[in-house]
ROVOGU-342333 format. One record per residue (C-alpha): residue in three letters; z, y, x. Coordinates in steps of 0.02 Angstrom, whole numbers, padded with zeros to 5 digits, m for minus. Layout:
N
@rolum Ala, zz Z, yy Y, xx X
...
END
This chain:
267
@rolum Unk, zz m00265, yy 13753, xx 16647
@rolum Unk, zz m00218, yy 13622, xx 16539
@rolum Unk, zz m00351, yy 13539, xx 16425
@rolum Unk, zz m00262, yy 13595, xx 16266
@rolum Unk, zz m00272, yy 13778, xx 16330
@rolum Unk, zz m00447, yy 13766, xx 16375
@rolum Unk, zz m00486, yy 13686, xx 16201
@rolum Unk, zz m00395, yy 13835, xx 16120
@rolum Unk, zz m00496, yy 13970, xx 16233
@rolum Unk, zz m00658, yy 13874, xx 16181
@rolum Unk, zz m00620, yy 13881, xx 15994
@rolum Unk, zz m00569, yy 14074, xx 16014
@rolum Unk, zz m00734, yy 14108, xx 16108
@rolum Unk, zz m00835, yy 14011, xx 15973
@rolum Unk, zz m00751, yy 14119, xx 15837
@rolum Unk, zz m00779, yy 14278, xx 15932
@rolum Unk, zz m00966, yy 14238, xx 15974
@rolum Unk, zz m00992, yy 14183, xx 15785
@rolum Unk, zz m00904, yy 14349, xx 15722
@rolum Unk, zz m01024, yy 14448, xx 15852
@rolum Unk, zz m01179, yy 14364, xx 15786
@rolum Unk, zz m01134, yy 14386, xx 15599
@rolum Unk, zz m01092, yy 14570, xx 15639
@rolum Unk, zz m01258, yy 14597, xx 15725
@rolum Unk, zz m01354, yy 14510, xx 15589
@rolum Unk, zz m01260, yy 14623, xx 15458
@rolum Unk, zz m01297, yy 14781, xx 15554
@rolum Unk, zz m01486, yy 14731, xx 15570
@rolum Unk, zz m01490, yy 14697, xx 15368
@rolum Unk, zz m01392, yy 14852, xx 15318
@rolum Unk, zz m01411, yy 14985, xx 15448
@rolum Unk, zz m01587, yy 15048, xx 15377
@rolum Unk, zz m01503, yy 15067, xx 15209
@rolum Unk, zz m01362, yy 15168, xx 15276
@rolum Unk, zz m01478, yy 15281, xx 15368
@rolum Unk, zz m01587, yy 15312, xx 15211
@rolum Unk, zz m01417, yy 15363, xx 15115
@rolum Unk, zz m01366, yy 15473, xx 15258
@rolum Unk, zz m01534, yy 15566, xx 15276
@rolum Unk, zz m01535, yy 15590, xx 15089
@rolum Unk, zz m01378, yy 15709, xx 15106
@rolum Unk, zz m01443, yy 15782, xx 15271
@rolum Unk, zz m01467, yy 15971, xx 15272
@rolum Unk, zz m01605, yy 15971, xx 15386
@rolum Unk, zz m01782, yy 15914, xx 15338
@rolum Unk, zz m01800, yy 15817, xx 15499
@rolum Unk, zz m01760, yy 15644, xx 15493
@rolum Unk, zz m01657, yy 15626, xx 15647
@rolum Unk, zz m01486, yy 15640, xx 15725
@rolum Unk, zz m01373, yy 15730, xx 15728
@rolum Unk, zz m01351, yy 15773, xx 15551
@rolum Unk, zz m01328, yy 15965, xx 15540
@rolum Unk, zz m01234, yy 15968, xx 15369
@rolum Unk, zz m01219, yy 15889, xx 15196
@rolum Unk, zz m01318, yy 15946, xx 15040
@rolum Unk, zz m01375, yy 15879, xx 14883
@rolum Unk, zz m01527, yy 15992, xx 14897
@rolum Unk, zz m01648, yy 15843, xx 14914
@rolum Unk, zz m01584, yy 15768, xx 14753
@rolum Unk, zz m01621, yy 15934, xx 14668
@rolum Unk, zz m01803, yy 15935, xx 14735
@rolum Unk, zz m01829, yy 15752, xx 14682
@rolum Unk, zz m01747, yy 15775, xx 14499
@rolum Unk, zz m01836, yy 15938, xx 14480
@rolum Unk, zz m02007, yy 15855, xx 14511
@rolum Unk, zz m02100, yy 15810, xx 14347
@rolum Unk, zz m02174, yy 15664, xx 14430
@rolum Unk, zz m02007, yy 15593, xx 14468
@rolum Unk, zz m01950, yy 15618, xx 14286
@rolum Unk, zz m02099, yy 15523, xx 14221
@rolum Unk, zz m02091, yy 15386, xx 14354
@rolum Unk, zz m01899, yy 15368, xx 14311
@rolum Unk, zz m01942, yy 15352, xx 14124
@rolum Unk, zz m02073, yy 15217, xx 14160
@rolum Unk, zz m01959, yy 15119, xx 14273
@rolum Unk, zz m01815, yy 15124, xx 14159
@rolum Unk, zz m01939, yy 15075, xx 14019
@rolum Unk, zz m02009, yy 14932, xx 14116
@rolum Unk, zz m01838, yy 14876, xx 14175
@rolum Unk, zz m01765, yy 14865, xx 13998
@rolum Unk, zz m01919, yy 14786, xx 13926
@rolum Unk, zz m01927, yy 14659, xx 14062
@rolum Unk, zz m01735, yy 14619, xx 14042
@rolum Unk, zz m01769, yy 14590, xx 13845
@rolum Unk, zz m01927, yy 14492, xx 13860
@rolum Unk, zz m01885, yy 14384, xx 14021
@rolum Unk, zz m01710, yy 14357, xx 13953
@rolum Unk, zz m01765, yy 14291, xx 13782
@rolum Unk, zz m01915, yy 14192, xx 13857
@rolum Unk, zz m01806, yy 14123, xx 13996
@rolum Unk, zz m01653, yy 14070, xx 13892
@rolum Unk, zz m01772, yy 13987, xx 13762
@rolum Unk, zz m01863, yy 13895, xx 13909
@rolum Unk, zz m01695, yy 13843, xx 13992
@rolum Unk, zz m01636, yy 13770, xx 13822
@rolum Unk, zz m01804, yy 13675, xx 13804
@rolum Unk, zz m01788, yy 13606, xx 13979
@rolum Unk, zz m01614, yy 13543, xx 13939
@rolum Unk, zz m01684, yy 13422, xx 13810
@rolum Unk, zz m01779, yy 13318, xx 13927
@rolum Unk, zz m01715, yy 13184, xx 14039
@rolum Unk, zz m01637, yy 13232, xx 14204
@rolum Unk, zz m01796, yy 13182, xx 14314
@rolum Unk, zz m01910, yy 13276, xx 14195
@rolum Unk, zz m01784, yy 13418, xx 14185
@rolum Unk, zz m01786, yy 13447, xx 14375
@rolum Unk, zz m01972, yy 13433, xx 14378
@rolum Unk, zz m01984, yy 13574, xx 14242
@rolum Unk, zz m01857, yy 13680, xx 14336
@rolum Unk, zz m01955, yy 13664, xx 14494
@rolum Unk, zz m02115, yy 13709, xx 14397
@rolum Unk, zz m02037, yy 13875, xx 14323
@rolum Unk, zz m01992, yy 13917, xx 14495
@rolum Unk, zz m02163, yy 13925, xx 14559
@rolum Unk, zz m02201, yy 14108, xx 14531
@rolum Unk, zz m02041, yy 14144, xx 14633
@rolum Unk, zz m02114, yy 14055, xx 14785
@rolum Unk, zz m02299, yy 14104, xx 14763
@rolum Unk, zz m02339, yy 14256, xx 14876
@rolum Unk, zz m02322, yy 14408, xx 14772
@rolum Unk, zz m02490, yy 14475, xx 14839
@rolum Unk, zz m02572, yy 14318, xx 14774
@rolum Unk, zz m02487, yy 14340, xx 14600
@rolum Unk, zz m02534, yy 14534, xx 14590
@rolum Unk, zz m02719, yy 14504, xx 14641
@rolum Unk, zz m02724, yy 14359, xx 14506
@rolum Unk, zz m02656, yy 14468, xx 14378
@rolum Unk, zz m02775, yy 14617, xx 14410
@rolum Unk, zz m02925, yy 14499, xx 14414
@rolum Unk, zz m02859, yy 14408, xx 14251
@rolum Unk, zz m02836, yy 14577, xx 14157
@rolum Unk, zz m03005, yy 14646, xx 14216
@rolum Unk, zz m03089, yy 14480, xx 14155
@rolum Unk, zz m03021, yy 14503, xx 13989
@rolum Unk, zz m03065, yy 14690, xx 13980
@rolum Unk, zz m02877, yy 14743, xx 13973
@rolum Unk, zz m02848, yy 14917, xx 14032
@rolum Unk, zz m02716, yy 14929, xx 14173
@rolum Unk, zz m02547, yy 15014, xx 14097
@rolum Unk, zz m02362, yy 14992, xx 14083
@rolum Unk, zz m02406, yy 14845, xx 13967
@rolum Unk, zz m02502, yy 14744, xx 14097
@rolum Unk, zz m02364, yy 14799, xx 14228
@rolum Unk, zz m02238, yy 14721, xx 14112
@rolum Unk, zz m02324, yy 14557, xx 14111
@rolum Unk, zz m02318, yy 14556, xx 14303
@rolum Unk, zz m02133, yy 14601, xx 14301
@rolum Unk, zz m02086, yy 14457, xx 14169
@rolum Unk, zz m02185, yy 14335, xx 14280
@rolum Unk, zz m02079, yy 14378, xx 14425
@rolum Unk, zz m01914, yy 14388, xx 14333
@rolum Unk, zz m01926, yy 14232, xx 14220
@rolum Unk, zz m01890, yy 14103, xx 14373
@rolum Unk, zz m01729, yy 14187, xx 14408
@rolum Unk, zz m01683, yy 14190, xx 14226
@rolum Unk, zz m01718, yy 14006, xx 14199
@rolum Unk, zz m01624, yy 13965, xx 14363
@rolum Unk, zz m01474, yy 14060, xx 14297
@rolum Unk, zz m01471, yy 13979, xx 14124
@rolum Unk, zz m01502, yy 13812, xx 14189
@rolum Unk, zz m01347, yy 13834, xx 14302
@rolum Unk, zz m01242, yy 13883, xx 14152
@rolum Unk, zz m01316, yy 13746, xx 14030
@rolum Unk, zz m01281, yy 13612, xx 14167
@rolum Unk, zz m01092, yy 13655, xx 14140
@rolum Unk, zz m01105, yy 13675, xx 13948
@rolum Unk, zz m01003, yy 13555, xx 13847
@rolum Unk, zz m01134, yy 13519, xx 13705
@rolum Unk, zz m00993, yy 13407, xx 13619
@rolum Unk, zz m00937, yy 13580, xx 13529
@rolum Unk, zz m01096, yy 13598, xx 13447
@rolum Unk, zz m01081, yy 13408, xx 13371
@rolum Unk, zz m00897, yy 13458, xx 13317
@rolum Unk, zz m00965, yy 13621, xx 13230
@rolum Unk, zz m01105, yy 13514, xx 13145
@rolum Unk, zz m00972, yy 13391, xx 13088
@rolum Unk, zz m00876, yy 13531, xx 13003
@rolum Unk, zz m01030, yy 13584, xx 12907
@rolum Unk, zz m01105, yy 13722, xx 13010
@rolum Unk, zz m01300, yy 13734, xx 13003
@rolum Unk, zz m01386, yy 13731, xx 13162
@rolum Unk, zz m01415, yy 13926, xx 13151
@rolum Unk, zz m01237, yy 13959, xx 13117
@rolum Unk, zz m01178, yy 13833, xx 13258
@rolum Unk, zz m01288, yy 13934, xx 13377
@rolum Unk, zz m01220, yy 14099, xx 13326
@rolum Unk, zz m01048, yy 14059, xx 13319
@rolum Unk, zz m01026, yy 13931, xx 13463
@rolum Unk, zz m01168, yy 13926, xx 13577
@rolum Unk, zz m01211, yy 14119, xx 13587
@rolum Unk, zz m01036, yy 14177, xx 13624
@rolum Unk, zz m01019, yy 14040, xx 13763
@rolum Unk, zz m01185, yy 14078, xx 13856
@rolum Unk, zz m01191, yy 14274, xx 13819
@rolum Unk, zz m01118, yy 14311, xx 13998
@rolum Unk, zz m01258, yy 14207, xx 14073
@rolum Unk, zz m01397, yy 14290, xx 13960
@rolum Unk, zz m01328, yy 14461, xx 14014
@rolum Unk, zz m01316, yy 14416, xx 14194
@rolum Unk, zz m01499, yy 14351, xx 14194
@rolum Unk, zz m01551, yy 14507, xx 14099
@rolum Unk, zz m01483, yy 14604, xx 14242
@rolum Unk, zz m01564, yy 14519, xx 14377
@rolum Unk, zz m01726, yy 14556, xx 14281
@rolum Unk, zz m01685, yy 14741, xx 14283
@rolum Unk, zz m01647, yy 14734, xx 14475
@rolum Unk, zz m01799, yy 14644, xx 14513
@rolum Unk, zz m01910, yy 14765, xx 14403
@rolum Unk, zz m01838, yy 14924, xx 14468
@rolum Unk, zz m01897, yy 14891, xx 14643
@rolum Unk, zz m02052, yy 14787, xx 14615
@rolum Unk, zz m02201, yy 14871, xx 14707
@rolum Unk, zz m02339, yy 14754, xx 14746
@rolum Unk, zz m02372, yy 14686, xx 14570
@rolum Unk, zz m02344, yy 14858, xx 14497
@rolum Unk, zz m02462, yy 14947, xx 14604
@rolum Unk, zz m02597, yy 14813, xx 14554
@rolum Unk, zz m02568, yy 14815, xx 14370
@rolum Unk, zz m02500, yy 14986, xx 14316
@rolum Unk, zz m02671, yy 15086, xx 14328
@rolum Unk, zz m02647, yy 15265, xx 14320
@rolum Unk, zz m02460, yy 15269, xx 14280
@rolum Unk, zz m02316, yy 15271, xx 14408
@rolum Unk, zz m02146, yy 15200, xx 14430
@rolum Unk, zz m02020, yy 15257, xx 14567
@rolum Unk, zz m02070, yy 15135, xx 14705
@rolum Unk, zz m02261, yy 15182, xx 14673
@rolum Unk, zz m02206, yy 15359, xx 14681
@rolum Unk, zz m02113, yy 15340, xx 14841
@rolum Unk, zz m02264, yy 15257, xx 14916
@rolum Unk, zz m02376, yy 15396, xx 14854
@rolum Unk, zz m02262, yy 15528, xx 14942
@rolum Unk, zz m02242, yy 15421, xx 15098
@rolum Unk, zz m02433, yy 15423, xx 15113
@rolum Unk, zz m02441, yy 15601, xx 15125
@rolum Unk, zz m02308, yy 15617, xx 15261
@rolum Unk, zz m02113, yy 15598, xx 15269
@rolum Unk, zz m02036, yy 15692, xx 15135
@rolum Unk, zz m01847, yy 15707, xx 15141
@rolum Unk, zz m01840, yy 15700, xx 14950
@rolum Unk, zz m01903, yy 15524, xx 14966
@rolum Unk, zz m01730, yy 15461, xx 15039
@rolum Unk, zz m01658, yy 15532, xx 14886
@rolum Unk, zz m01770, yy 15433, xx 14777
@rolum Unk, zz m01749, yy 15278, xx 14889
@rolum Unk, zz m01554, yy 15296, xx 14863
@rolum Unk, zz m01562, yy 15321, xx 14681
@rolum Unk, zz m01673, yy 15149, xx 14664
@rolum Unk, zz m01539, yy 15066, xx 14788
@rolum Unk, zz m01395, yy 15115, xx 14680
@rolum Unk, zz m01475, yy 15050, xx 14521
@rolum Unk, zz m01527, yy 14894, xx 14605
@rolum Unk, zz m01351, yy 14864, xx 14680
@rolum Unk, zz m01258, yy 14910, xx 14508
@rolum Unk, zz m01376, yy 14778, xx 14413
@rolum Unk, zz m01346, yy 14651, xx 14543
@rolum Unk, zz m01164, yy 14673, xx 14548
@rolum Unk, zz m01143, yy 14668, xx 14355
@rolum Unk, zz m01247, yy 14513, xx 14351
@rolum Unk, zz m01133, yy 14433, xx 14483
@rolum Unk, zz m00973, yy 14479, xx 14393
@rolum Unk, zz m01047, yy 14413, xx 14224
@rolum Unk, zz m01109, yy 14249, xx 14304
@rolum Unk, zz m00938, yy 14212, xx 14357
@rolum Unk, zz m00873, yy 14223, xx 14178
@rolum Unk, zz m00829, yy 14049, xx 14104
@rolum Unk, zz m00781, yy 14052, xx 13927
END
């Protein structure tokens, strides 16, 4: 066998090995999600194969549960509130950071990312201790603070990436043409950064929908979908939990895909 043939075989073997490894990693990552979705349509209450038939009964059971309706309302309320608060604060912070020198800008960006790299359990305990120390009753409001704290770093990072590519000379041109700072922001800056703001807000929605640790420490007697699922799982394996988990999965994936599409828009 010639050296050239051996080299081609080695390259082909390397590609096959790399493809098999990537495929194994993808199966490891996504097989549990596929099983949850599959069992949510299983006619049998037993969570095992073979699947005896397809049904939407478990979705009817979940949607007919008053606890589910209340948890869904709380989750949607928290997600929307988190998107608004974290989106506005994160965008404002990103604009403020942009005004500093490059080295200070990078340092402030890393500082803003600290809540994202801090263990979530530590953040949850710190928030619970803080709210208890100031005498604040645990509720959806306190949970909102925790959700915003987790979402803010991702909003700042998304907005910083957009502002790094932003041409600020268009603002100087608008000011030279007589536009006030407010009008320049409204007519020039906001249309250009709107996709990034919406994308960052949708990231906040996705993070809020499946946040469990901080929510369980700060929500008090209320419930969201993740805490409801946890409560149901503690009483045993309930097939309707698969339906609830599938609904959360769909909501998170939808928000993530919309955020990705918006983040690729360049005006």
